[in-house]
Residue frames relative to the residue before (quaternion, step in Angstrom):
aa qw qx qy qz dx dy dz
X 1.0000 0.0000 0.0000 0.0000 0.00 0.00 0.00
X 0.2227 -0.7768 0.5797 0.1046 3.55 -0.95 0.93
X 0.0131 -0.8021 0.5969 -0.0140 3.60 -0.89 0.85
X 0.1082 -0.7916 0.6005 0.0324 3.57 -0.64 1.15
X 0.6371 -0.5358 0.2893 0.4727 3.56 1.16 0.71
X 0.8157 0.2071 -0.1110 0.5287 3.59 0.54 -1.13
X 0.7671 0.2510 -0.1326 0.5753 3.60 1.29 -0.09
X 0.0989 -0.7898 0.6038 0.0423 3.56 -0.92 0.94
X 0.0081 -0.7956 0.6057 -0.0026 3.53 -1.13 0.67
X 0.1283 0.7669 -0.6236 0.0808 3.57 -1.06 0.84
X 0.3440 -0.7199 0.5636 0.2142 3.56 -1.25 0.41
X 0.0087 0.7862 -0.6165 0.0418 3.61 -0.87 0.96
X 0.8326 -0.1988 0.0862 0.5097 3.58 -0.42 1.29
X 0.7840 -0.3582 0.1671 0.4786 3.55 0.78 1.05
X 0.6353 0.5023 -0.3248 0.4885 3.55 1.32 -0.04
X 0.2471 -0.7551 0.5913 0.1386 3.55 -0.76 1.04
X 0.1634 -0.8132 0.5557 0.0570 3.59 -0.44 1.20
X 0.0660 -0.7982 0.5984 -0.0201 3.57 -0.52 1.26
X 0.0511 -0.8318 0.5512 -0.0401 3.55 -0.63 1.18
X 0.3639 -0.6647 0.6078 0.2372 3.57 -0.89 0.96
X 0.0766 -0.8416 0.5347 0.0021 3.60 -0.62 1.07
X 0.4658 0.6007 -0.5233 0.3852 3.56 0.45 1.25
X 0.0253 -0.8761 0.4805 0.0310 3.59 0.82 1.01
X 0.6438 0.5286 -0.3418 0.4351 3.62 1.01 -0.68
X 0.7137 0.3718 -0.2375 0.5440 3.59 1.26 -0.40
X 0.4860 -0.6708 0.4078 0.3841 3.59 1.32 0.40
X 0.6043 -0.6120 0.3313 0.3879 3.55 1.13 0.84
X 0.1791 0.7765 -0.5721 0.1943 3.57 1.00 0.84
X 0.4214 -0.7358 0.4925 0.1963 3.55 -1.03 0.94
X 0.2052 -0.7540 0.6138 0.1121 3.56 -0.81 1.03
X 0.6809 -0.4593 0.3679 0.4359 3.55 -1.33 0.18
X 0.6822 0.4880 -0.2973 0.4561 3.58 0.89 -0.92
X 0.6371 0.5142 -0.3311 0.4691 3.59 0.97 -0.79
X 0.6484 0.5075 -0.3254 0.4649 3.60 0.91 -0.84
X 0.6425 0.5258 -0.3170 0.4586 3.57 1.01 -0.81
X 0.6645 0.4923 -0.3000 0.4755 3.59 0.97 -0.82
X 0.6295 0.5361 -0.3326 0.4536 3.56 1.04 -0.73
X 0.6271 0.5384 -0.3230 0.4609 3.55 1.00 -0.89
X 0.6880 0.4840 -0.2848 0.4597 3.58 0.86 -0.99
X 0.6318 0.5351 -0.3288 0.4543 3.58 0.98 -0.86
X 0.6932 0.4793 -0.2867 0.4555 3.59 0.81 -0.94
X 0.6112 0.5311 -0.3485 0.4721 3.57 1.10 -0.64
X 0.6564 0.4987 -0.3049 0.4769 3.56 1.02 -0.80
X 0.6578 0.5406 -0.3062 0.4257 3.58 0.95 -0.91
X 0.5597 0.6120 -0.3947 0.3954 3.56 1.12 -0.54
X 0.7670 0.3258 -0.1692 0.5263 3.58 1.09 -0.68
X 0.5190 0.6196 -0.4149 0.4180 3.58 1.27 0.31
X 0.2761 -0.8156 0.4886 0.1409 3.57 -0.16 1.29
X 0.5930 0.5810 -0.3724 0.4149 3.58 1.15 -0.43
X 0.6935 0.4134 -0.2478 0.5355 3.56 1.28 -0.37
X 0.1454 -0.8117 0.5635 0.0501 3.58 -0.52 1.19
X 0.7829 0.1096 -0.0140 0.6122 3.57 1.13 -0.70
X 0.2312 -0.7664 0.5832 0.1377 3.61 -1.15 0.60
X 0.1646 -0.7434 0.6413 0.0950 3.57 -1.09 0.81
X 0.1158 -0.7920 0.5986 0.0324 3.57 -0.75 1.11
X 0.1375 0.7946 -0.5753 0.1365 3.56 -0.78 1.04
X 0.3849 -0.6932 0.5551 0.2513 3.57 -1.37 -0.06
X 0.4833 -0.6544 0.5047 0.2889 3.52 -1.13 0.70
X 0.8016 0.3045 -0.2037 0.4724 3.55 -1.04 0.71
X 0.8006 -0.3570 0.2559 0.4076 3.53 -1.15 -0.74
X 0.7308 0.3673 -0.2276 0.5284 3.63 1.21 0.23
X 0.4411 -0.5934 0.5853 0.3329 3.52 -1.30 0.37
X 0.6714 -0.3958 0.2630 0.5686 3.60 0.64 -1.13
X 0.3648 -0.7359 0.5337 0.2012 3.54 -0.97 0.93
X 0.6621 -0.5086 0.3106 0.4544 3.59 1.25 0.14
X 0.7864 -0.2973 0.2274 0.4914 3.54 -1.24 -0.41
X 0.5782 -0.6118 0.4214 0.3373 3.56 -1.06 0.79
X 0.5509 -0.6658 0.3980 0.3078 3.57 -0.87 1.03
X 0.6207 0.5500 -0.3608 0.4267 3.62 0.97 -0.71
X 0.6934 0.4680 -0.3005 0.4582 3.56 0.93 -0.82
X 0.7050 0.4528 -0.2961 0.4586 3.64 0.79 -0.87
X 0.6323 0.5015 -0.3562 0.4709 3.63 1.20 -0.18
X 0.5063 -0.6597 0.4167 0.3673 3.58 1.29 -0.18
X 0.5578 0.6587 -0.3624 0.3514 3.56 1.30 0.15
X 0.5899 0.5837 -0.3849 0.4040 3.62 1.19 -0.07
X 0.6230 -0.5409 0.4006 0.3985 3.56 -1.31 -0.02
X 0.5942 0.4883 -0.3749 0.5176 3.58 1.31 0.25
X 0.4114 -0.7408 0.4606 0.2641 3.66 -0.59 1.01
X 0.1426 -0.7290 0.6611 0.1057 3.49 -1.25 0.61
X 0.4281 -0.7311 0.4563 0.2722 3.63 -0.37 1.18
X 0.7917 0.2813 -0.2544 0.4789 3.52 -0.89 1.04
X 0.7883 0.2581 -0.1432 0.5398 3.58 1.13 -0.54
X 0.7383 0.3419 -0.2120 0.5413 3.57 1.24 0.07
X 0.3516 -0.7433 0.5279 0.2126 3.59 -1.01 0.73
X 0.4559 0.6983 -0.4503 0.3190 3.60 1.24 0.05
X 0.5674 -0.5914 0.4305 0.3781 3.63 -1.08 0.57
X 0.3047 -0.7640 0.5515 0.1391 3.53 -1.05 0.88
X 0.4447 -0.6977 0.5024 0.2512 3.56 -0.84 1.02
X 0.6546 -0.5214 0.3804 0.3937 3.55 -1.23 0.53
X 0.6377 0.5368 -0.3292 0.4436 3.58 0.91 -0.90
X 0.7139 0.4626 -0.2715 0.4501 3.59 0.85 -0.94
X 0.5643 0.5796 -0.3972 0.4335 3.60 1.17 -0.41
X 0.6890 0.4502 -0.2751 0.4969 3.59 1.12 -0.62
X 0.7790 0.1088 -0.0413 0.6161 3.57 1.17 -0.58
X 0.2569 -0.8391 0.4553 0.1504 3.60 0.32 1.26
X 0.7317 0.4047 -0.2392 0.4936 3.58 1.00 -0.82
X 0.3442 -0.8078 0.4443 0.1780 3.59 1.26 0.14
X 0.8603 -0.0582 0.0510 0.5039 3.62 -0.78 -0.99
X 0.5167 0.6247 -0.4347 0.3923 3.60 1.17 -0.32
X 0.6951 0.4342 -0.2450 0.5179 3.56 1.02 -0.89
X 0.6408 0.5501 -0.3256 0.4252 3.57 0.96 -0.81
X 0.6134 0.5486 -0.3687 0.4323 3.58 1.06 -0.58
X 0.5883 0.5414 -0.3737 0.4703 3.62 1.05 -0.64
X 0.6571 0.4974 -0.3150 0.4707 3.58 0.86 -0.95
X 0.6647 0.5236 -0.3135 0.4310 3.61 0.92 -0.87
X 0.5973 0.5590 -0.3692 0.4409 3.60 1.03 -0.61
X 0.7051 0.4459 -0.2550 0.4888 3.56 0.90 -1.00
X 0.6917 0.4997 -0.2717 0.4449 3.58 0.94 -0.95
X 0.4730 0.6922 -0.4381 0.3245 3.61 1.17 -0.27
X 0.1768 -0.8243 0.5106 0.1693 3.58 1.13 -0.74
X 0.6104 0.4069 -0.3942 0.5536 3.48 1.07 0.96
X 0.5892 -0.5768 0.4021 0.3980 3.62 -1.03 0.52
X 0.1001 -0.7658 0.6338 0.0430 3.55 -1.04 0.86
X 0.1268 -0.8051 0.5794 0.0029 3.53 -0.60 1.23
X 0.2371 -0.7840 0.5595 0.1271 3.60 -0.91 0.92
X 0.1387 -0.7328 0.6607 0.0847 3.54 -1.07 0.88
X 0.0959 -0.8396 0.5338 -0.0313 3.55 -0.42 1.29
X 0.1075 -0.8514 0.5122 0.0350 3.62 -0.13 1.27
X 0.7921 0.0638 -0.0025 0.6071 3.56 1.28 -0.14
X 0.8480 -0.1622 0.1008 0.4945 3.61 -1.11 -0.63
X 0.0053 0.7187 -0.6952 -0.0153 3.51 -1.21 0.79
X 0.1254 0.8352 -0.5044 0.1800 3.52 -0.02 1.37
X 0.8208 0.1857 -0.1456 0.5203 3.59 -1.16 0.57
X 0.8307 -0.0414 0.0723 0.5504 3.52 -0.78 -1.05
X 0.5886 0.5679 -0.3646 0.4451 3.60 1.15 -0.61
X 0.6149 0.5226 -0.3396 0.4831 3.60 1.07 -0.66
X 0.6381 0.5331 -0.3280 0.4484 3.57 0.94 -0.90
X 0.6804 0.4848 -0.3105 0.4534 3.59 0.85 -0.91
X 0.6294 0.5217 -0.3365 0.4674 3.59 1.01 -0.74
X 0.6907 0.4819 -0.2897 0.4547 3.59 0.89 -0.90
X 0.6192 0.5463 -0.3429 0.4479 3.60 1.14 -0.53
X 0.5782 0.5840 -0.3779 0.4266 3.60 1.22 -0.33
X 0.6241 -0.5813 0.3894 0.3478 3.53 -1.25 0.54
X 0.7902 -0.0310 0.0643 0.6087 3.60 1.05 -0.81
X 0.2308 -0.7954 0.5561 0.0697 3.50 -1.08 0.89
X 0.1065 -0.7699 0.6285 0.0312 3.56 -0.83 1.09
X 0.0181 0.8108 -0.5835 0.0426 3.58 -0.68 1.06
X 0.3259 -0.7130 0.5706 0.2445 3.54 -1.17 0.51
X 0.7542 -0.4229 0.2611 0.4291 3.57 -1.30 0.02
X 0.6288 0.5245 -0.3397 0.4627 3.61 1.24 -0.17
X 0.4482 0.7153 -0.4479 0.2946 3.60 1.26 -0.17
X 0.0045 0.7564 -0.6541 0.0034 3.54 -1.15 0.74
X 0.0895 -0.8112 0.5776 0.0170 3.57 -0.90 0.93
X 0.0832 0.8107 -0.5606 0.1470 3.56 -0.77 1.06
X 0.2725 -0.6949 0.6387 0.1866 3.55 -1.07 0.86
X 0.1072 -0.8962 0.4297 0.0250 3.50 0.52 1.33
X 0.4057 0.7657 -0.4513 0.2134 3.60 1.20 -0.30
X 0.6801 0.5101 -0.3008 0.4323 3.60 0.81 -1.00
X 0.5667 0.5979 -0.3835 0.4176 3.62 1.13 -0.54
X 0.7430 0.3590 -0.2024 0.5274 3.61 1.15 -0.60
X 0.5896 -0.5969 0.3603 0.4078 3.59 1.26 0.13
X 0.5582 0.5925 -0.3907 0.4297 3.60 1.25 0.34
X 0.4112 -0.6433 0.5702 0.3033 3.53 -1.29 0.30
X 0.6731 -0.5157 0.3222 0.4210 3.62 -1.18 0.43
X 0.0160 0.7777 -0.6281 -0.0226 3.55 -1.25 0.51
X 0.7316 0.4526 -0.3177 0.3988 3.54 -1.36 -0.23
X 0.7041 -0.5040 0.2583 0.4284 3.56 1.18 0.48
X 0.3637 0.7509 -0.4837 0.2644 3.60 1.26 0.06
X 0.6999 0.4825 -0.2882 0.4407 3.59 0.88 -0.91
X 0.6164 0.5261 -0.3432 0.4749 3.58 1.26 -0.26
X 0.7536 0.4224 -0.2204 0.4528 3.53 0.80 -1.05
X 0.6223 0.5992 -0.3653 0.3469 3.62 0.85 -0.88
X 0.7454 0.3913 -0.2784 0.4623 3.67 0.62 -0.93
X 0.6271 0.5249 -0.3458 0.4600 3.60 1.21 -0.24
X 0.7222 0.4359 -0.2349 0.4830 3.56 1.08 -0.75
X 0.7481 0.2111 -0.1501 0.6110 3.57 1.04 -0.78
X 0.6181 -0.5243 0.3909 0.4361 3.63 -1.05 -0.60
X 0.7091 -0.4896 0.3036 0.4067 3.54 -1.26 0.40
X 0.6802 0.4781 -0.3323 0.4454 3.67 0.75 -0.85
X 0.6569 0.4995 -0.3226 0.4636 3.59 0.98 -0.79
X 0.6269 0.5298 -0.3384 0.4602 3.57 0.97 -0.81
X 0.6650 0.4976 -0.3007 0.4689 3.60 0.92 -0.90
X 0.6466 0.5185 -0.3213 0.4581 3.57 0.92 -0.86
X 0.6789 0.5063 -0.3082 0.4333 3.58 0.86 -0.89
X 0.7264 0.4205 -0.2618 0.4764 3.62 0.85 -0.85
X 0.6723 0.4966 -0.3049 0.4566 3.59 1.16 -0.50
X 0.7862 0.3205 -0.1572 0.5044 3.62 1.03 -0.71
X 0.3169 -0.7432 0.5305 0.2563 3.61 1.03 -0.62
X 0.2477 0.7954 -0.5128 0.2073 3.57 1.21 0.51
X 0.3279 -0.7256 0.5726 0.1953 3.58 -1.05 0.82
X 0.2212 -0.7758 0.5829 0.0972 3.55 -0.75 1.12
X 0.3640 -0.7132 0.5461 0.2461 3.58 -0.81 0.91
X 0.7612 -0.4100 0.2434 0.4396 3.55 -1.31 0.13
X 0.6825 0.4763 -0.3043 0.4634 3.59 0.84 -0.92
X 0.6611 0.4899 -0.3232 0.4675 3.63 0.90 -0.78
X 0.6161 0.5335 -0.3420 0.4677 3.58 1.06 -0.72
X 0.6430 0.5149 -0.3194 0.4685 3.61 1.01 -0.82
X 0.6759 0.5003 -0.2923 0.4555 3.58 0.90 -0.96
X 0.6820 0.4825 -0.2797 0.4731 3.57 1.10 -0.68
X 0.5255 -0.6492 0.4015 0.3758 3.59 1.29 -0.20
X 0.4784 0.6786 -0.4371 0.3458 3.59 1.26 0.02
X 0.7164 0.2609 -0.1999 0.6154 3.57 1.20 -0.51
X 0.3269 -0.7441 0.5489 0.1951 3.59 -0.87 0.93
X 0.7934 0.1186 -0.0306 0.5962 3.56 1.05 -0.77
X 0.0977 -0.7809 0.6157 0.0395 3.60 -0.84 0.99
X 0.0302 -0.8204 0.5692 -0.0455 3.56 -0.60 1.22
X 0.7053 -0.4544 0.3346 0.4291 3.55 -1.32 0.09
X 0.6794 -0.4840 0.3618 0.4163 3.55 -1.28 0.47
X 0.8278 0.2146 -0.1861 0.4838 3.55 -0.96 0.99
X 0.6473 0.5539 -0.3098 0.4222 3.63 1.26 -0.09
X 0.4339 0.7313 -0.4532 0.2674 3.63 1.20 -0.12
X 0.6788 0.4949 -0.3138 0.4426 3.57 0.83 -0.93
X 0.6695 0.5043 -0.3109 0.4482 3.60 0.85 -0.93
X 0.6709 0.4883 -0.3077 0.4656 3.59 0.92 -0.86
X 0.6655 0.4956 -0.3100 0.4640 3.60 0.96 -0.80
X 0.6419 0.5228 -0.3199 0.4609 3.57 1.02 -0.82
X 0.6340 0.5290 -0.3374 0.4521 3.61 0.94 -0.79
X 0.6641 0.4935 -0.2954 0.4778 3.56 0.98 -0.89
X 0.6500 0.5181 -0.3137 0.4589 3.60 0.97 -0.88
X 0.6588 0.5053 -0.3129 0.4613 3.59 0.97 -0.77
X 0.6006 0.5486 -0.3539 0.4616 3.55 1.09 -0.67
X 0.6679 0.4726 -0.3008 0.4900 3.60 0.95 -0.84
X 0.6546 0.5320 -0.3214 0.4303 3.59 0.93 -0.86
X 0.6804 0.4750 -0.2864 0.4789 3.58 1.13 -0.59
X 0.5971 0.5943 -0.3586 0.4021 3.61 1.22 -0.13
X 0.6899 -0.4419 0.3569 0.4488 3.56 -1.32 -0.19
X 0.2463 -0.8673 0.4095 0.1392 3.54 0.38 1.34
X 0.6156 0.5341 -0.3677 0.4479 3.61 1.03 -0.62
X 0.6569 0.4935 -0.3044 0.4819 3.59 0.94 -0.85
X 0.6498 0.5179 -0.3182 0.4565 3.56 0.96 -0.80
X 0.6765 0.4983 -0.2898 0.4583 3.56 0.92 -0.91
X 0.6450 0.5027 -0.3161 0.4809 3.56 1.05 -0.76
X 0.6214 0.5392 -0.3392 0.4561 3.57 1.01 -0.73
X 0.6222 0.5319 -0.3196 0.4773 3.55 1.04 -0.82
X 0.6538 0.5091 -0.3078 0.4675 3.56 0.95 -0.93
X 0.6242 0.5518 -0.3397 0.4364 3.61 0.96 -0.85
X 0.6742 0.5104 -0.3084 0.4357 3.58 0.85 -0.99
X 0.6654 0.4803 -0.3172 0.4753 3.62 0.89 -0.82
X 0.6487 0.5142 -0.3273 0.4557 3.60 0.95 -0.79
X 0.6278 0.5672 -0.3323 0.4168 3.59 1.05 -0.76
X 0.5683 0.6178 -0.3791 0.3895 3.59 1.18 -0.51
X 0.7927 0.2350 -0.1298 0.5473 3.60 1.15 -0.50
X 0.6371 0.5272 -0.3163 0.4650 3.58 1.24 0.38
X 0.4887 -0.6262 0.5167 0.3196 3.53 -1.34 0.35
X 0.6822 -0.4640 0.3574 0.4376 3.56 -1.30 0.17
X 0.6579 0.5165 -0.3177 0.4466 3.58 0.88 -0.93
X 0.6348 0.5295 -0.3222 0.4614 3.57 0.99 -0.86
X 0.6888 0.4796 -0.2900 0.4598 3.59 0.89 -0.91
X 0.6180 0.5288 -0.3599 0.4571 3.61 0.98 -0.69
X 0.6549 0.4888 -0.3088 0.4866 3.60 0.96 -0.81
X 0.6662 0.5139 -0.3067 0.4450 3.57 0.89 -0.95
X 0.6545 0.5114 -0.3119 0.4612 3.59 0.94 -0.86
X 0.6530 0.5293 -0.3185 0.4381 3.55 0.99 -0.84
X 0.7051 0.4448 -0.2627 0.4858 3.58 0.96 -0.86
X 0.7411 0.4223 -0.2428 0.4620 3.57 0.69 -1.08
X 0.5859 0.6070 -0.3627 0.3960 3.56 1.14 -0.55
X 0.5675 0.5856 -0.3879 0.4297 3.57 1.20 -0.41
X 0.5416 0.6067 -0.4106 0.4124 3.62 1.16 -0.40
X 0.6835 0.4671 -0.2835 0.4841 3.55 0.91 -0.93
X 0.6395 0.5541 -0.3312 0.4175 3.59 1.00 -0.79
X 0.6875 0.4742 -0.2804 0.4732 3.59 1.19 -0.46
X 0.5375 0.6324 -0.4112 0.3769 3.61 1.22 0.12
X 0.6076 -0.5352 0.4455 0.3821 3.55 -1.29 0.40
X 0.6240 0.5651 -0.3385 0.4204 3.57 1.08 -0.74
X 0.6169 0.5357 -0.3486 0.4593 3.59 1.10 -0.69
X 0.6613 0.4896 -0.3097 0.4764 3.58 0.96 -0.81
X 0.6556 0.5063 -0.3073 0.4684 3.56 1.02 -0.82
X 0.6617 0.5235 -0.3109 0.4375 3.56 0.93 -0.84
X 0.6750 0.4708 -0.2986 0.4833 3.59 0.93 -0.84
X 0.6405 0.5221 -0.3327 0.4544 3.61 1.00 -0.79
X 0.6502 0.5260 -0.3048 0.4556 3.54 0.96 -0.87
X 0.6364 0.5317 -0.3257 0.4541 3.54 1.03 -0.83
X 0.6715 0.4935 -0.2884 0.4715 3.57 0.92 -0.96
X 0.7339 0.4219 -0.2261 0.4820 3.55 0.95 -0.92
X 0.3782 -0.7635 0.4476 0.2715 3.61 1.33 0.02
X 0.5228 0.5873 -0.4393 0.4344 3.55 0.87 1.06
X 0.6009 -0.5566 0.4281 0.3819 3.54 -1.27 0.21
X 0.4267 -0.7251 0.4673 0.2715 3.64 -0.72 0.95
X 0.2545 -0.7405 0.6014 0.1585 3.57 -1.19 0.60
X 0.0850 -0.8422 0.5323 0.0107 3.54 0.13 1.32
X 0.2231 -0.7941 0.5561 0.1021 3.55 -1.08 0.76
X 0.5235 -0.6604 0.4004 0.3598 3.60 1.25 -0.13
X 0.6903 0.4203 -0.2863 0.5146 3.60 1.21 0.25
């Protein structure tokens, strides 16, 4: 197990468990934590021992969003408009820097990412939860596009994911009012895929992640890629893409094992290769 104080990582039966570890701050994301998360997810993309990733928060929250010191302009990292510190060239092109890059990293991982939400997922924390493939929350879950409460507009991908996961009126209401949705309202809005008893979100999410990790991971990863590509493609483009990219899965050992098991009427033994 690796622990960088603000971030924990371990592997359990093919599942890479990534935990925000700032429980006293409700797992608020600092610039350094966001930077470490981006690097970790870039590394995990090429880590064959990890087939699926579970993202969660230590303690009573998933993540309350960006750290208050940074968004107030009071940290040693500049925030354009609220800080007089010099701004690096990189940050001039991407003011929120690694906070936004982490959203990209979740999608670019090309492996399933499952969220376990034991409490608040707000602001950037909401964005990271929505970027995951599936969200398991317990009865303490709270979800909020909190940016407007502080006078900010949405960032970290919230405006992309919200209207796709919930409906347009709900997405507009959330970004315009900053209303906090409780666990049941989040489930009804489609923001939580699974609602479980208090304290059960991690266990339920881990069981689901392990199920995926034990499957034909190349086929699963390609299927995930297909779905994201379909968001910006026509039917004809997707039919062509599936035909070409689908041959990748057909050349795996898992494809041979899966077809053999079907013919022999037994449970397949997938290895992920």
